[in-house]
Phi, psi and omega in degrees: 000154179264205177296329188249144178285165181303321180293318181295321177299317177296312183298321179291319176308310182293327182289320181286341174276357177101005180279143177282159179306319182293314175301318180294317180297321178293314179300322192257008181051053180229165173282145178303321179300328176296320182291317184295319179296317183298319179297311177303314179299317181294321181294318177297314178302314181296321179289326179291321181293326179293320179294315182295323175296319182289325174299315182294326181292321175296331174279352180101011177288138000263359181313311181292326180286331181282335184266149179277145179292146175278173186302322186284336187269345181287127177293142180281112185301322180294319175302318179295320179296317180297322184288333184277341182288000000 
């Protein structure tokens, strides 16, 4: 499952198809405030995910995760152990 519940996905889909929140509420047998809240929460989640994705891309995701570290990039386990002591 993704960031959005099935209900939020359906609400967004209907919104983007031009349905009003009131019409969506009637169609899905929900209160209009529930639909408004779902639209706003879905929008917030998607905007946050977009920001996180942009940040990850700036760090080199996913390319850096897909490539194996070279010998120079591999941390020295013994040095790491000494630092922890």
